[in-house]
C-alpha positions in Angstrom: 70.5 33.6 72.3 69.7 37.1 73.3 72.7 39.4 73.2 72.9 41.8 76.1 73.0 45.5 75.0 75.7 47.7 76.5 74.9 51.4 76.2 78.5 52.4 76.9 80.1 50.3 74.2 80.0 51.6 70.6 77.7 49.8 68.2 79.4 47.6 65.7 78.4 45.4 62.8 74.8 44.9 61.9 73.6 47.0 64.9 75.4 50.1 63.6 74.2 49.5 60.1 70.5 49.1 61.1 70.7 52.1 63.5 71.9 54.4 60.7 69.8 52.9 57.9 67.8 55.3 55.8 64.6 54.3 54.1 65.5 54.1 50.4 62.0 55.2 49.4 62.5 58.5 51.2 65.9 59.4 49.7 65.8 62.7 47.9 67.8 61.5 44.9 65.2 58.8 44.0 63.0 60.2 41.3 59.9 58.0 41.0 59.9 56.0 44.2 57.4 56.8 46.9 56.3 54.8 49.9 52.6 54.7 50.2 50.4 54.2 53.2 48.9 50.8 53.9 46.0 50.1 51.5 47.1 52.9 49.1 49.6 50.9 47.1 49.2 50.7 43.4 47.4 47.7 42.1 49.4 45.1 40.3 46.9 45.2 37.4 48.1 48.6 36.5 51.6 47.1 35.8 50.0 44.2 33.8 48.0 46.7 31.8 51.0 48.9 31.1 53.0 45.8 30.0 50.2 44.8 27.6 49.9 48.3 26.2 53.6 48.8 25.6 53.8 45.3 24.0 50.9 46.1 21.7 52.5 49.5 20.8 55.8 47.8 20.0 54.2 45.1 17.9 52.1 47.7 16.0 55.1 49.9 15.4 57.2 47.0 14.2 54.5 46.1 11.7 55.5 49.2 9.8 59.1 48.0 9.4 59.6 46.6 5.9 61.0 43.1 5.4 58.7 41.2 7.7 56.4 38.4 6.6 
């Protein structure tokens, strides 16, 4: 069912929310979020590599903690 649009009536509900929506990636208070162009997104393998590197660093640092086996 298509809802007829009436330009004289005020927008309510979801129509008003969508009309005034702001892209969260472009908010000035977001520190490290950036929307990239199509084809320029970061590869998921960078996140996998970062996880492996941080995990290895944590394991190696915890090996210095006394009391382990």
